[in-house]
C-alpha positions as semicolon CSV with decimal commas, in nm:
position;residue;x (nm);y (nm);z (nm)
1;X;-0,001;0,001;-0,001
2;X;0,170;0,324;-0,113
3;X;0,067;0,630;0,062
4;X;0,119;1,006;-0,022
5;X;0,350;1,027;0,269
6;X;0,580;0,753;0,123
7;X;0,580;0,937;-0,217
8;X;0,664;1,268;-0,070
9;X;0,945;1,119;0,134
10;X;1,124;1,010;-0,185
11;X;1,411;1,246;-0,277
12;X;1,272;1,283;-0,632
13;X;0,944;1,427;-0,507
14;X;1,069;1,614;-0,208
15;X;0,966;1,950;-0,359
16;X;0,590;1,860;-0,336
17;X;0,447;2,058;-0,051
18;X;0,125;1,995;0,159
19;X;-0,077;2,323;0,155
20;X;-0,333;2,240;0,426
21;X;-0,187;2,129;0,765
22;X;-0,470;1,883;0,843
23;X;-0,436;1,688;0,513
24;X;-0,411;1,313;0,568
25;X;-0,095;1,190;0,400
26;X;-0,161;0,828;0,506
27;X;-0,419;0,793;0,222
28;X;-0,350;0,508;-0,024
29;X;-0,245;0,589;-0,381
30;X;-0,289;0,334;-0,650
31;X;-0,276;0,549;-0,961
32;X;-0,219;0,905;-1,079
33;X;-0,460;1,095;-1,316
34;X;-0,458;1,437;-1,490
35;X;-0,769;1,644;-1,519
36;X;-0,861;2,000;-1,619
37;X;-1,241;1,958;-1,602
38;X;-1,469;2,002;-1,293
39;X;-1,707;1,710;-1,362
40;X;-1,479;1,410;-1,294
41;X;-1,655;1,226;-1,004
42;X;-1,807;0,946;-1,225
43;X;-1,483;0,903;-1,416
44;X;-1,232;0,872;-1,136
45;X;-1,124;0,561;-0,964
46;X;-1,091;0,552;-0,578
47;X;-0,742;0,595;-0,439
48;X;-0,633;0,809;-0,732
49;X;-0,401;1,114;-0,697
50;X;-0,539;1,389;-0,923
51;X;-0,307;1,646;-1,064
52;X;-0,434;1,964;-1,227
53;X;-0,345;2,326;-1,315
54;X;-0,669;2,451;-1,169
55;X;-0,747;2,627;-1,499
56;X;-1,128;2,612;-1,452
57;X;-1,104;2,780;-1,117
58;X;-0,886;3,077;-1,199
59;X;-1,168;3,312;-1,171
60;X;-1,368;3,149;-0,890
61;X;-1,207;2,897;-0,657
62;X;-1,537;2,820;-0,480
63;X;-1,580;2,537;-0,744
64;X;-1,272;2,368;-0,587
65;X;-1,480;2,317;-0,269
66;X;-1,739;2,115;-0,460
67;X;-1,459;1,920;-0,642
68;X;-1,291;1,837;-0,309
69;X;-1,611;1,717;-0,160
70;X;-1,696;1,490;-0,453
71;X;-1,344;1,341;-0,465
72;X;-1,338;1,291;-0,097
73;X;-1,669;1,095;-0,125
74;X;-1,512;0,847;-0,367
75;X;-1,197;0,804;-0,152
76;X;-0,957;0,989;-0,378
77;X;-0,612;1,009;-0,221
78;X;-0,565;1,386;-0,274
79;X;-0,524;1,662;-0,533
80;X;-0,195;1,815;-0,666
81;X;-0,225;2,172;-0,798
82;X;0,043;2,319;-1,017
83;X;0,043;2,690;-0,900
84;X;0,169;2,992;-1,106
85;X;0,019;2,941;-1,448
86;X;-0,357;2,982;-1,372
87;X;-0,374;2,993;-0,982
88;X;-0,119;3,197;-0,780
89;X;-0,237;3,042;-0,454
90;X;-0,529;2,852;-0,295
91;X;-0,782;3,052;-0,116
92;X;-0,802;3,012;0,259
93;X;-1,167;2,909;0,262
94;X;-1,066;2,615;0,017
95;X;-0,783;2,516;0,250
96;X;-1,010;2,527;0,561
97;X;-1,279;2,307;0,393
98;X;-1,008;2,060;0,282
99;X;-0,875;2,054;0,648
100;X;-1,226;1,969;0,769
101;X;-1,225;1,665;0,557
102;X;-0,847;1,602;0,605
103;X;-0,829;1,601;0,226
104;X;-0,473;1,669;0,112
105;X;-0,404;1,956;-0,127
106;X;-0,044;1,936;-0,254
107;X;0,151;2,212;-0,433
108;X;0,331;2,098;-0,742
109;X;0,620;2,326;-0,819
110;X;0,658;2,501;-1,162
111;X;0,959;2,286;-1,238
112;X;0,725;1,992;-1,303
113;X;0,492;1,953;-1,594
114;X;0,186;1,748;-1,528
115;X;0,272;1,469;-1,778
116;X;0,616;1,428;-1,635
117;X;0,513;1,407;-1,268
118;X;0,233;1,170;-1,357
119;X;0,467;0,942;-1,534
120;X;0,731;0,944;-1,247
121;X;0,486;0,886;-0,962
122;X;0,309;0,606;-1,162
123;X;0,648;0,444;-1,224
124;X;0,734;0,461;-0,859
125;X;0,399;0,302;-0,754
126;X;0,443;0,028;-1,016
127;X;0,802;-0,049;-0,899
128;X;0,693;-0,060;-0,535
129;X;0,393;-0,297;-0,612
130;X;0,629;-0,521;-0,807
131;X;0,863;-0,544;-0,503
132;X;0,558;-0,622;-0,283
133;X;0,442;-0,887;-0,525
134;X;0,790;-1,052;-0,519
135;X;0,798;-1,037;-0,141
136;X;0,450;-1,193;-0,109
137;X;0,549;-1,477;-0,365
138;X;0,876;-1,533;-0,167
139;X;0,686;-1,589;0,150
140;X;0,429;-1,824;-0,020
141;X;0,716;-2,027;-0,187
142;X;0,902;-2,069;0,139
143;X;0,585;-2,182;0,320
144;X;0,493;-2,416;0,032
145;X;0,838;-2,580;0,063
146;X;0,773;-2,629;0,429
147;X;0,428;-2,781;0,355
148;X;0,578;-3,021;0,091
149;X;0,842;-3,130;0,343
150;X;0,572;-3,213;0,596
151;X;0,693;-2,957;0,858
152;X;0,457;-2,864;1,137
153;X;0,208;-2,570;1,152
154;X;0,410;-2,443;1,450
155;X;0,733;-2,418;1,233
156;X;0,532;-2,248;0,954
157;X;0,378;-1,989;1,186
158;X;0,718;-1,924;1,343
159;X;0,887;-1,880;0,994
160;X;0,619;-1,646;0,877
161;X;0,663;-1,441;1,196
162;X;1,037;-1,417;1,137
163;X;0,983;-1,310;0,775
164;X;0,737;-1,043;0,861
165;X;0,917;-0,954;1,193
166;X;0,599;-0,921;1,395
167;X;0,402;-1,155;1,634
168;X;0,178;-1,411;1,461
169;X;-0,092;-1,629;1,630
170;X;-0,304;-1,907;1,466
171;X;-0,639;-1,985;1,635
172;X;-0,866;-2,288;1,570
173;X;-1,241;-2,274;1,495
174;X;-1,313;-2,297;1,880
175;X;-1,112;-1,972;1,930
176;X;-0,833;-2,141;2,103
177;X;-0,462;-2,093;2,020
178;X;-0,328;-2,355;1,785
179;X;0,014;-2,202;1,738
180;X;0,195;-1,883;1,813
181;X;0,541;-1,728;1,733
182;X;0,825;-1,686;1,978
183;X;0,719;-1,333;2,073
184;X;0,444;-1,466;2,295
185;X;0,672;-1,702;2,477
186;X;0,903;-1,421;2,552
187;X;0,620;-1,194;2,651
188;X;0,351;-1,418;2,803
189;X;0,136;-1,133;2,917
190;X;0,064;-1,057;2,552
191;X;-0,113;-1,386;2,500
192;X;-0,420;-1,299;2,699
193;X;-0,433;-0,941;2,569
194;X;-0,435;-1,068;2,214
195;X;-0,697;-1,337;2,297
196;X;-0,918;-1,070;2,458
197;X;-0,885;-0,854;2,147
198;X;-0,962;-1,141;1,911
199;X;-1,274;-1,241;2,113
200;X;-1,403;-0,887;2,105
201;X;-1,370;-0,882;1,724
202;X;-1,546;-1,223;1,691
203;X;-1,829;-1,120;1,924
204;X;-1,882;-0,786;1,732
205;X;-1,860;-0,966;1,397
206;X;-1,562;-0,749;1,284
207;X;-1,397;-1,050;1,110
208;X;-1,514;-1,077;0,754
209;X;-1,524;-1,398;0,549
210;X;-1,341;-1,482;0,230
211;X;-0,998;-1,379;0,348
212;X;-1,084;-1,024;0,418
213;X;-0,903;-0,868;0,704
214;X;-1,027;-0,689;1,004
215;X;-0,820;-0,377;1,053
216;X;-0,759;-0,190;1,387
217;X;-0,474;-0,008;1,514
218;X;-0,238;-0,295;1,587
219;X;-0,380;-0,611;1,452
220;X;-0,502;-0,781;1,133
221;X;-0,723;-1,092;1,159
222;X;-0,769;-1,318;0,861
223;X;-0,998;-1,615;0,824
224;X;-0,798;-1,918;0,720
225;X;-1,058;-2,113;0,522
226;X;-0,924;-2,471;0,563
227;X;-1,292;-2,554;0,623
228;X;-1,580;-2,370;0,459
229;X;-1,806;-2,324;0,775
230;X;-1,550;-2,352;1,053
231;X;-1,243;-2,153;0,958
232;X;-0,927;-2,108;1,147
233;X;-0,796;-1,743;1,220
234;X;-0,457;-1,586;1,158
235;X;-0,385;-1,288;1,383
236;X;-0,091;-1,063;1,286
237;X;0,005;-0,806;1,557
238;X;0,212;-0,483;1,557
239;X;0,091;-0,416;1,203
240;X;0,197;-0,042;1,243
241;X;0,562;-0,154;1,248
242;X;0,544;-0,342;0,918
243;X;0,759;-0,180;0,658
244;X;0,817;-0,198;0,284
245;X;0,795;-0,428;0,091
246;X;0,524;-0,565;0,316
247;X;0,171;-0,583;0,158
248;X;-0,158;-0,753;0,255
249;X;-0,088;-0,984;-0,047
250;X;0,195;-1,138;0,153
251;X;-0,040;-1,239;0,432
252;X;-0,307;-1,353;0,186
253;X;-0,049;-1,581;0,018
254;X;0,048;-1,727;0,354
255;X;-0,314;-1,773;0,447
256;X;-0,357;-1,985;0,130
257;X;-0,064;-2,221;0,223
258;X;-0,183;-2,241;0,584
259;X;-0,529;-2,351;0,474
260;X;-0,380;-2,631;0,271
261;X;-0,151;-2,734;0,557
262;X;-0,442;-2,742;0,804
263;X;-0,667;-2,934;0,560
264;X;-0,382;-3,192;0,490
265;X;-0,315;-3,241;0,865
266;X;-0,693;-3,275;0,926
267;X;-0,733;-3,547;0,665
268;X;-0,433;-3,741;0,796
269;X;-0,567;-3,727;1,151
270;X;-0,913;-3,829;1,016
271;X;-0,770;-4,137;0,847
272;X;-0,583;-4,242;1,152
273;X;-0,902;-4,191;1,364
274;X;-1,096;-4,409;1,134
275;X;-0,874;-4,696;1,210
276;X;-0,936;-4,643;1,581
277;X;-1,307;-4,608;1,533
278;X;-1,332;-4,925;1,331
279;X;-1,142;-5,115;1,592
280;X;-1,359;-4,994;1,875
281;X;-1,680;-5,076;1,680
282;X;-1,557;-5,420;1,615
283;X;-1,460;-5,468;1,980
284;X;-1,808;-5,360;2,096
285;X;-1,971;-5,610;1,852
286;X;-1,771;-5,914;1,978
287;X;-1,893;-6,160;2,224
288;X;-1,744;-6,080;2,568
289;X;-1,569;-6,416;2,579
290;X;-1,379;-6,327;2,254
291;X;-1,269;-5,979;2,366
292;X;-0,895;-5,912;2,358
293;X;-0,728;-5,921;2,706
294;X;-0,618;-5,583;2,831
295;X;-0,346;-5,749;3,041
296;X;-0,211;-5,962;2,755
297;X;-0,222;-5,679;2,491
298;X;-0,169;-5,352;2,677
299;X;0,029;-5,179;2,409
300;X;-0,203;-5,270;2,122
301;X;-0,504;-5,155;2,318
302;X;-0,324;-4,840;2,431
303;X;-0,279;-4,753;2,068
304;X;-0,657;-4,757;2,037
305;X;-0,693;-4,539;2,346
306;X;-0,795;-4,821;2,589
307;X;-0,595;-4,876;2,919
308;X;-0,612;-5,127;3,201
309;X;-0,860;-5,040;3,462
310;X;-1,118;-5,176;3,712
311;X;-1,357;-4,915;3,593
312;X;-1,521;-4,859;3,253
313;X;-1,835;-4,661;3,159
314;X;-1,974;-4,573;2,811
315;X;-2,148;-4,247;2,729
316;X;-2,303;-4,208;2,384
317;X;-2,328;-3,852;2,245
318;X;-2,495;-3,704;1,937
319;X;-2,590;-3,363;1,789
320;X;-2,955;-3,324;1,795
321;X;-3,130;-3,330;1,452
322;X;-3,247;-3,003;1,314
323;X;-3,526;-3,003;1,053
324;X;-3,407;-2,703;0,871
325;X;-3,047;-2,807;0,820
326;X;-2,981;-3,010;0,505
327;X;-2,639;-2,889;0,391
328;X;-2,426;-3,199;0,383
329;X;-2,100;-3,011;0,365
330;X;-2,197;-2,817;0,684
331;X;-2,322;-3,128;0,861
332;X;-2,003;-3,324;0,784
333;X;-1,778;-3,033;0,885
334;X;-1,977;-2,985;1,209
335;X;-1,954;-3,352;1,288
336;X;-1,582;-3,355;1,254
337;X;-1,534;-3,028;1,439
338;X;-1,756;-3,153;1,724
339;X;-1,538;-3,462;1,753
340;X;-1,230;-3,246;1,788
341;X;-1,404;-3,014;2,030
342;X;-1,536;-3,289;2,251
343;X;-1,194;-3,461;2,253
344;X;-1,026;-3,133;2,363
345;X;-1,284;-3,056;2,627
346;X;-1,294;-3,409;2,778
347;X;-0,925;-3,489;2,775
348;X;-0,876;-3,148;2,960
349;X;-1,099;-3,290;3,241
350;X;-0,912;-3,628;3,229
351;X;-0,655;-3,746;2,992
352;X;-0,770;-4,104;3,027
353;X;-1,110;-4,028;2,866
354;X;-1,130;-4,161;2,511
355;X;-1,365;-4,038;2,231
356;X;-1,461;-4,237;1,931
357;X;-1,662;-4,158;1,623
358;X;-1,949;-4,369;1,476
359;X;-2,000;-4,224;1,134
360;X;-2,276;-4,473;1,053
361;X;-2,521;-4,305;1,296
362;X;-2,322;-3,983;1,347
363;X;-2,268;-4,046;1,712
364;X;-1,971;-4,021;1,941
365;X;-1,872;-4,280;2,208
366;X;-1,712;-4,143;2,525
367;X;-1,521;-4,401;2,726
368;X;-1,454;-4,324;3,085
369;X;-1,170;-4,531;3,230
370;X;-1,161;-4,361;3,571
371;X;-1,454;-4,316;3,803
372;X;-1,590;-3,961;3,791
373;X;-1,839;-3,854;4,065
374;X;-1,948;-3,551;3,873
375;X;-1,964;-3,694;3,522
376;X;-2,327;-3,565;3,487
377;X;-2,219;-3,214;3,561
378;X;-1,959;-3,259;3,293
379;X;-2,229;-3,359;3,041
380;X;-2,439;-3,040;3,141
381;X;-2,129;-2,817;3,114
382;X;-2,047;-2,958;2,764
383;X;-2,411;-2,908;2,655
384;X;-2,400;-2,539;2,763
385;X;-2,059;-2,467;2,601
386;X;-2,155;-2,644;2,279
387;X;-2,467;-2,439;2,238
388;X;-2,263;-2,116;2,267
389;X;-2,002;-2,214;2,008
390;X;-2,195;-2,418;1,757
391;X;-2,551;-2,287;1,809
392;X;-2,673;-2,652;1,816
393;X;-2,756;-2,893;2,105
394;X;-2,611;-3,226;2,224
395;X;-2,778;-3,518;2,393
396;X;-2,633;-3,803;2,598
397;X;-2,713;-4,171;2,674
398;X;-2,523;-4,317;2,965
399;X;-2,457;-4,684;3,033
400;X;-2,386;-4,848;3,365
401;X;-2,041;-4,879;3,497
402;X;-1,854;-5,215;3,472
403;X;-1,552;-5,337;3,648
404;X;-1,420;-5,574;3,384
405;X;-1,308;-5,493;3,028
406;X;-1,494;-5,800;2,914
407;X;-1,815;-5,632;3,024
408;X;-1,749;-5,315;2,823
409;X;-1,990;-5,409;2,533
410;X;-2,269;-5,429;2,792
411;X;-2,214;-5,070;2,900
412;X;-2,191;-4,978;2,524
413;X;-2,524;-5,148;2,458
414;X;-2,695;-4,989;2,754
415;X;-2,564;-4,628;2,651
416;X;-2,712;-4,667;2,296
417;X;-3,039;-4,816;2,440
418;X;-3,076;-4,517;2,681
419;X;-3,007;-4,277;2,394
420;X;-3,253;-4,447;2,147
421;X;-3,526;-4,454;2,408
422;X;-3,520;-4,074;2,471
423;X;-3,447;-3,984;2,109
424;X;-3,729;-4,191;1,960
425;X;-3,973;-3,993;2,178
426;X;-3,863;-3,665;2,018
427;X;-3,664;-3,525;2,306
428;X;-3,357;-3,307;2,252
429;X;-3,071;-3,187;2,476
430;X;-3,131;-3,473;2,722
431;X;-2,905;-3,671;2,949
432;X;-3,055;-4,020;2,984
433;X;-2,921;-4,293;3,219
434;X;-2,986;-4,651;3,126
435;X;-3,275;-4,828;3,316
436;X;-3,322;-5,204;3,313
437;X;-3,625;-5,302;3,104
438;X;-3,933;-5,462;3,257
439;X;-4,056;-5,805;3,149
440;X;-4,323;-5,631;2,940
441;X;-4,063;-5,417;2,760
442;X;-3,837;-5,722;2,694
443;X;-4,129;-5,917;2,548
444;X;-4,204;-5,632;2,318
445;X;-3,861;-5,655;2,169
446;X;-3,952;-6,015;2,048
447;X;-4,093;-6,011;1,685
448;X;-4,474;-6,078;1,680
449;X;-4,424;-6,370;1,437
450;X;-4,220;-6,548;1,706
451;X;-4,399;-6,436;2,026
452;X;-4,759;-6,517;1,920
453;X;-4,689;-6,890;1,829
454;X;-4,521;-6,927;2,173
455;X;-4,833;-6,800;2,346
456;X;-5,078;-7,011;2,148
457;X;-4,855;-7,322;2,166
458;X;-4,811;-7,295;2,547
459;X;-5,175;-7,196;2,653
460;X;-5,382;-7,360;2,365
461;X;-5,741;-7,253;2,368
462;X;-5,681;-7,054;2,702
463;X;-5,445;-6,810;2,512
464;X;-5,738;-6,597;2,378
465;X;-6,055;-6,759;2,538
466;X;-6,389;-6,700;2,382
467;X;-6,628;-6,876;2,617
468;X;-6,705;-6,774;2,989
469;X;-6,583;-7,112;3,108
470;X;-6,244;-7,074;2,934
471;X;-6,204;-6,723;3,066
472;X;-6,270;-6,852;3,421
473;X;-6,010;-7,129;3,383
474;X;-5,749;-6,879;3,242
475;X;-5,809;-6,644;3,540
476;X;-5,783;-6,915;3,790
477;X;-5,470;-7,054;3,634
478;X;-5,321;-6,703;3,647
479;X;-5,387;-6,657;4,024
480;X;-5,290;-7,010;4,102
481;X;-4,943;-6,960;3,945
482;X;-4,908;-6,621;4,113
483;X;-4,969;-6,783;4,445
484;X;-4,705;-7,050;4,388
485;X;-4,963;-7,320;4,332
486;X;-5,127;-7,274;4,678
487;X;-5,485;-7,388;4,654
488;X;-5,601;-7,222;4,980
489;X;-5,449;-6,878;4,897
490;X;-5,597;-6,897;4,543
491;X;-5,953;-6,980;4,673
492;X;-5,929;-6,682;4,911
493;X;-5,819;-6,454;4,635
494;X;-6,100;-6,528;4,390
495;X;-6,371;-6,612;4,652
496;X;-6,445;-6,974;4,538
497;X;-6,421;-7,311;4,733
498;X;-6,084;-7,486;4,744
499;X;-6,221;-7,783;4,563
500;X;-6,343;-7,566;4,283
501;X;-5,989;-7,431;4,242
502;X;-5,864;-7,789;4,237
503;X;-6,118;-7,882;3,976
504;X;-6,040;-7,584;3,751
505;X;-5,665;-7,652;3,769
506;X;-5,720;-8,016;3,669
507;X;-5,929;-7,899;3,376
508;X;-5,642;-7,664;3,272
509;X;-5,396;-7,955;3,288
510;X;-5,631;-8,152;3,057
511;X;-5,641;-7,866;2,802
512;X;-5,261;-7,805;2,833
513;X;-5,174;-8,166;2,815
514;X;-4,904;-8,140;3,087
515;X;-4,863;-8,084;3,470
516;X;-4,879;-7,724;3,577
517;X;-4,646;-7,733;3,875
518;X;-4,326;-7,842;3,695
519;X;-4,084;-7,544;3,725
520;X;-3,995;-7,508;3,352
521;X;-4,366;-7,552;3,255
522;X;-4,476;-7,307;3,515
523;X;-4,238;-7,046;3,392
524;X;-4,352;-7,085;3,026
525;X;-4,712;-7,055;3,146
526;X;-4,659;-6,740;3,345
527;X;-4,472;-6,574;3,055
528;X;-4,738;-6,680;2,807
529;X;-5,022;-6,563;3,026
530;X;-4,851;-6,225;3,079
531;X;-4,777;-6,176;2,710
532;X;-5,132;-6,273;2,610
533;X;-5,277;-5,993;2,825
534;X;-5,006;-5,724;2,791
535;X;-4,889;-5,754;2,434
536;X;-5,111;-5,652;2,150
537;X;-5,049;-5,772;1,787
């Protein structure tokens, strides 16, 4: 960015003089243009430096006020007036108005003709922009080389900082520091100061997308679009100390390379995590007797984030579904980012906590390997923080704790059961603990084409009685079995004589074709009676 101040500081243009004291010489100059007509607003590009003899205003300089106002509106850098030929000097009222707008009016001495000064200033700007371009490309080439050599983001950030000679900080989509240059290690108090500034910019939406910078007095913040919806951020500090041939293009080129590096690293980690995920899913689908022994294969299981312990507990977590969100790119990015965020949050609480992804159902499995008294509070805290950062909600299903590694699939099953039970009822942002199912719930899990034949085979015509006599027999059989085949207690419960109960039970045995009091038959009968009354087909 070439400014009027830079141009006037060059020896070649040292005879250019600022006529109004309040003129802002920090205005950017991209080109120089000559004009001798008053109506140029619609034909002049922003950041132009206009040179003129002022011929149109030799009889009345009030027109200069209108010209200055129009040029200032379209962000023209300033106006250079060659005095002596048509104008001897600029009227005070014109200078005062220009001061109000901080619009520079510069005197071009008689030794310059307009064509010559236009050519020389344009050449200077072009040469400077060329140098800036070379500098930007040099930075990009050096960072590209580091990327190809597989060097870390930390090394790339440090190198960029040394090339620019200013502090540089890279932040992840969760607004946490991913990497920072040596300046912050040497001056640790600046870390929190920069973080506070960054969060103020984020909260006030001062960071624009598409690689546009947010300018303040000391910092530039760029989005690093490694991901479309969850960008990283590059924060360059002490911008006011950057000197030629620095340009924003240099940072933009660095941002492009950093985007590629972050994306590459993310894909490598994702591939490694897929292997861990697949192993864990296979482990949870195995029969407990076939599970790998933690004691016999500690290093192998450690590689898959499992350690020897006398405590394991599985928590299943998922992002609650939203009806109005159908963008697959956004959903996939959010799923991956949620995994990274969850892992960071949970391992901060306890490094032994492991997190696995289940891409098939877009869930996360959290494995506790140390007993945590306040794990429910952790879940509530994570729900609250996730809502603030992702503007979405999380739900949890929690299995029971187990003491043996071989029992781990049971806790995994329970966690998924608890989650499904609540999710299928349409609830969101829940924390559901597994509860053992009742007999009725268990029977409902059996397919109808298998349960109904069991009922009719076990009870015969008593399964679904049609006559009053069959209904009486079925009711008596039910009470008799409930009273552990006690005739006296059964007669008291249904208010009939003991002999009547004995007669009815004998009739039931004739219909069923087998003795009622045998333990295995008694169990089948009680289940069949329960299912025939509680389960509808």
